[in-house]
C-alpha positions as CSV (number, residue, x, y, z in Angstrom):
1,M,-0.3,0.3,-0.1
2,R,1.9,3.1,-1.1
3,E,-0.3,5.4,-1.1
4,L,-1.3,6.7,2.4
5,A,-2.4,10.4,1.8
6,G,-6.1,10.7,3.0
7,K,-6.2,7.1,3.9
8,V,-7.4,5.8,7.4
9,A,-5.4,4.5,10.4
10,V,-6.8,2.9,13.2
11,I,-3.6,2.3,16.2
12,T,-4.5,0.7,19.8
13,G,-2.0,1.6,22.4
14,A,-1.7,5.0,20.7
15,A,-1.1,7.6,24.0
16,R,2.5,6.4,24.7
17,G,5.8,5.1,22.8
18,I,5.4,3.0,19.7
19,G,1.8,3.8,19.2
20,R,1.7,7.7,19.9
21,A,4.9,7.7,17.4
22,L,2.7,5.3,14.5
23,A,0.2,8.2,15.5
24,R,3.0,11.1,14.5
25,V,4.2,9.4,11.4
26,C,0.7,8.7,10.2
27,G,-0.4,12.2,10.5
28,A,2.8,13.6,8.6
29,E,1.8,11.3,5.9
30,G,-1.6,12.9,5.7
31,M,-3.8,9.9,7.1
32,K,-6.4,10.5,8.9
33,V,-5.9,8.7,12.6
34,V,-8.0,7.1,15.2
35,L,-6.7,6.9,18.5
36,A,-7.5,4.0,21.4
37,D,-5.7,3.6,24.5
38,I,-7.0,2.5,28.0
39,D,-5.5,5.6,29.3
40,A,-8.2,8.0,29.1
41,E,-5.8,10.9,30.3
42,A,-2.9,10.2,28.5
43,L,-5.4,9.6,25.0
44,D,-6.4,13.5,25.3
45,E,-2.9,14.8,25.1
46,A,-2.3,12.5,21.6
47,G,-5.2,13.4,20.6
48,A,-4.8,17.4,21.4
49,E,-1.3,16.9,19.9
50,L,-2.7,15.6,16.6
51,A,-5.4,18.1,17.0
52,R,-2.5,20.4,17.2
53,T,-0.7,19.9,13.7
54,R,-3.9,19.7,12.3
55,V,-4.6,15.8,11.6
56,E,-7.7,14.8,11.0
57,G,-8.9,12.1,13.5
58,M,-10.2,10.9,16.4
59,A,-9.6,9.4,20.3
60,M,-11.5,6.5,21.8
61,T,-11.0,4.8,25.0
62,C,-10.5,1.3,24.3
63,D,-9.0,-1.7,26.3
64,V,-8.3,-4.0,23.7
65,A,-8.5,-7.4,26.0
66,R,-12.6,-7.1,26.0
67,E,-13.9,-7.9,22.5
68,A,-17.0,-6.1,22.6
69,E,-14.4,-2.8,23.1
70,V,-12.6,-3.7,20.3
71,E,-16.0,-4.0,18.2
72,E,-16.6,-1.0,19.3
73,L,-13.9,0.9,18.3
74,A,-14.3,-1.0,14.7
75,N,-18.1,0.5,14.4
76,V,-16.9,4.1,15.4
77,A,-13.8,4.0,13.0
78,F,-16.1,2.6,10.1
79,G,-18.9,4.7,11.1
80,H,-16.9,7.7,11.0
81,F,-14.8,7.3,8.0
82,G,-16.6,4.3,6.0
83,A,-12.8,2.8,6.1
84,V,-9.9,1.6,7.7
85,H,-6.6,0.9,5.3
86,L,-4.4,0.8,8.0
87,L,-4.9,-1.2,10.9
88,C,-1.8,-1.3,14.1
89,N,-2.2,-3.2,16.7
90,N,0.4,-1.8,18.8
91,A,-1.5,-2.3,22.6
92,G,0.6,-4.0,25.0
93,V,1.7,-4.5,28.0
94,A,5.6,-5.6,29.8
95,G,4.1,-8.7,31.3
96,T,5.2,-10.6,34.3
97,V,9.4,-10.8,35.9
98,G,10.0,-14.0,37.9
99,P,10.2,-17.8,37.2
100,C,7.3,-19.2,34.6
101,W,5.6,-21.7,37.8
102,T,5.6,-18.9,40.5
103,I,3.1,-16.5,37.7
104,E,-0.3,-16.2,39.0
105,A,-3.1,-17.6,36.6
106,E,-5.0,-14.3,36.6
107,E,-1.3,-13.1,35.8
108,W,-1.2,-15.2,32.5
109,D,-4.7,-14.2,31.8
110,R,-3.6,-10.4,31.9
111,D,-0.6,-10.4,29.7
112,L,-1.9,-12.6,27.4
113,A,-5.2,-11.1,27.4
114,V,-4.2,-7.5,25.9
115,N,-0.7,-9.1,24.4
116,L,-2.2,-11.0,21.7
117,G,-6.0,-10.9,22.5
118,G,-5.9,-8.1,21.6
119,V,-4.9,-8.6,18.5
120,I,-7.2,-11.3,18.3
121,H,-9.9,-9.3,18.8
122,A,-8.9,-6.3,16.7
123,I,-8.8,-9.4,13.6
124,R,-11.9,-10.5,14.3
125,A,-13.3,-7.0,14.4
126,F,-11.3,-5.4,11.4
127,V,-10.7,-8.0,8.6
128,P,-14.2,-8.7,7.5
129,R,-14.7,-5.0,7.1
130,M,-11.7,-4.5,5.4
131,L,-12.3,-7.3,3.2
132,E,-15.6,-6.1,2.2
133,Q,-14.3,-2.2,1.5
134,E,-12.7,-1.1,-1.7
135,G,-8.5,-1.0,-2.3
136,E,-5.5,-1.9,-0.8
137,A,-5.2,-2.2,2.6
138,H,-2.6,-3.3,5.6
139,I,-2.3,-4.8,8.9
140,V,0.9,-4.0,11.5
141,N,0.9,-6.2,14.4
142,T,3.2,-4.9,16.9
143,A,5.3,-7.9,18.9
144,S,9.0,-8.1,19.9
145,V,12.2,-9.7,19.3
146,M,11.4,-11.8,22.5
147,G,8.3,-13.2,20.5
148,L,11.8,-14.6,18.2
149,L,14.4,-15.3,21.2
150,P,14.3,-17.0,24.6
151,V,14.1,-14.7,27.8
152,G,13.8,-16.6,30.8
153,M,12.0,-14.3,33.6
154,A,9.9,-13.6,31.1
155,A,7.5,-16.2,29.8
156,S,3.9,-14.9,29.8
157,Y,5.6,-11.9,27.5
158,G,7.5,-14.4,25.3
159,V,4.7,-16.6,25.0
160,S,2.4,-14.2,23.9
161,K,4.5,-11.7,21.6
162,A,5.6,-15.5,19.7
163,G,1.8,-16.0,19.5
164,V,1.8,-12.3,18.0
165,V,4.4,-13.7,15.6
166,A,2.3,-17.3,14.7
167,L,-0.9,-15.3,14.2
168,S,0.4,-12.9,12.1
169,E,2.3,-15.2,9.7
170,A,-1.1,-17.2,9.7
171,L,-3.3,-14.1,9.1
172,A,-0.7,-13.4,6.2
173,L,-1.4,-16.8,4.5
174,E,-4.8,-16.4,4.6
175,L,-5.0,-12.8,3.3
176,R,-2.6,-14.2,0.2
177,Q,-6.0,-16.5,-0.3
178,Q,-8.1,-13.8,-0.1
179,G,-6.5,-11.8,-3.4
180,G,-3.5,-10.5,-1.3
181,R,-5.6,-6.6,-1.1
182,I,-4.7,-6.7,2.6
183,G,-0.6,-7.2,3.7
184,V,0.3,-7.8,6.9
185,T,3.6,-6.7,8.7
186,V,4.9,-8.1,12.2
187,L,7.2,-5.8,14.4
188,C,9.7,-7.1,16.4
189,P,11.3,-4.5,17.9
190,A,14.3,-5.4,20.6
191,A,15.0,-2.5,22.5
192,V,13.0,0.8,22.3
193,A,13.2,4.0,24.3
194,T,9.2,3.6,26.3
195,D,7.9,3.7,29.5
196,I,6.6,-0.2,28.9
197,A,8.7,-0.8,32.1
198,K,6.6,0.9,34.1
199,S,3.9,-1.6,33.3
200,L,6.0,-4.6,34.4
201,K,4.8,-6.6,37.3
202,I,7.6,-8.1,39.5
203,K,6.9,-11.2,41.9
204,D,10.0,-10.4,44.4
205,E,9.7,-7.7,45.8
206,A,13.7,-8.3,46.2
207,M,13.3,-7.9,42.4
208,E,11.9,-4.4,42.5
209,S,15.4,-2.8,41.3
210,L,14.7,-4.8,37.8
211,R,12.4,-2.5,36.8
212,A,14.3,0.4,37.1
213,E,17.6,-1.5,35.5
214,I,15.1,-2.4,32.2
215,H,13.7,1.0,32.0
216,E,17.7,2.8,31.7
217,D,18.2,0.1,29.6
218,L,15.3,1.1,27.5
219,Q,16.2,4.5,26.6
220,K,19.4,3.7,25.2
221,G,17.6,2.0,22.5
222,V,16.3,3.0,19.1
223,R,13.8,5.7,19.0
224,A,9.7,5.0,19.2
225,E,9.3,7.4,15.7
226,D,11.8,5.6,14.0
227,V,10.4,2.0,14.8
228,A,6.8,3.8,13.5
229,R,8.8,5.3,10.2
230,A,10.1,1.5,9.6
231,A,6.8,0.5,10.1
232,L,5.2,2.5,7.4
233,E,8.2,1.8,5.4
234,A,7.4,-1.9,5.4
235,V,3.8,-0.9,4.8
236,R,4.9,0.3,1.8
237,E,7.4,-2.1,0.3
238,G,4.8,-4.8,1.5
239,R,7.8,-6.9,3.6
240,F,6.2,-8.8,6.3
241,S,8.6,-8.6,9.7
242,V,10.5,-5.8,11.1
243,L,13.3,-6.8,12.8
244,P,16.1,-5.0,15.1
245,P,19.4,-4.6,13.3
246,M,22.2,-7.1,13.8
247,P,23.1,-8.8,16.6
248,G,19.1,-8.9,17.1
249,A,18.9,-11.0,14.1
250,R,21.6,-13.0,13.9
251,Q,20.1,-14.6,17.2
252,V,17.3,-15.4,15.6
253,V,19.5,-17.6,13.3
254,D,21.5,-19.2,15.7
255,R,18.2,-20.0,17.5
256,V,16.8,-21.8,14.7
257,E,20.0,-23.5,14.2
258,G,20.4,-24.4,18.1
259,L,16.9,-26.2,18.0
260,L,17.5,-28.3,14.1
261,A,20.4,-29.2,16.4
262,G,18.7,-30.4,19.5
263,G,21.2,-27.8,21.5
264,Q,19.8,-26.0,24.8
265,P,17.7,-22.4,25.0
266,F,20.7,-19.9,24.8
267,A,20.4,-16.4,26.5
268,A,19.5,-13.9,24.2
269,R,21.2,-10.8,24.4
270,F,19.8,-7.1,23.5
C-alpha cells in the first residue's frame, strides 16, 4: 500500500511509546488517524497533539482485552470514516517478571489477554469489514524480538509475543488466499526508548530494582519514531517482518540452528 495520504489508520496503544509515534508519522503522511488506548488521560494528550498539527482524526478509550470494546472501536471507525486502510495492533503490557511457575493464573490471563488477545479481537472485528471495502489495506501487529528469542524470567511476555508472530504469519497466508489486497507486517523490535517498563509486574519484591534497570536500558534503545517509520516503510514495500539490526536478527538464526541441532535454549542478548 504505497499511497497513504487521505487513508484511515486505526492505532491501539496510541497514547504512548510506539503507538503514539505511529500516530505522529501517520498524521505526517496525511492520514486520518483513530487513536485508541485504555489510558484516558494520556489519550487526551495524544489527541490534542494531533489536533495541534491539524491531523484529522479522533480518540477513543478502549481496553483491547475486552472483545466488546474492540468491536465498538471498529464500529466507530468504520461508521465515521467509512473505511479503515491501516490497522496497527500495538497495545501491550510488559508482562510479569519471575520464574514461569510462580506466575499466577490471573497474571498469565492479563498478559495474554492484552498482548495476544487484543490482536485476536481486532482481527475479528476489523478484517471482515476491510475485506468488504475496496482498495488496498494493511495490518501491522506489534510483537517483539522476544517473540523470536528465548528470555528467562519473562515467559508470559515472550509467550504472548510469540503468539503474535504466529498469528501474523497465519493471517498473512490467509489474506493472500483472499486475493492479497490486505498486507500484513509484524514488528519485532528489541530495546525501544519507551516507558513500557512501568507496566512490569515484579513477582519478588527483592527484584523491584529490575524495573529501574530495565527502564534505563530501554532508554538506550532505538527511538519509537524510528520504529514507527520502519513500520510505514514496510507497509509501503509490502514487507512482512521488521526485525532489529544485528546482533538481534543474527540471534534468531542462531536460535533456529540450535533447535535444528537439538541444542539447549540460550539466553538472548539485546
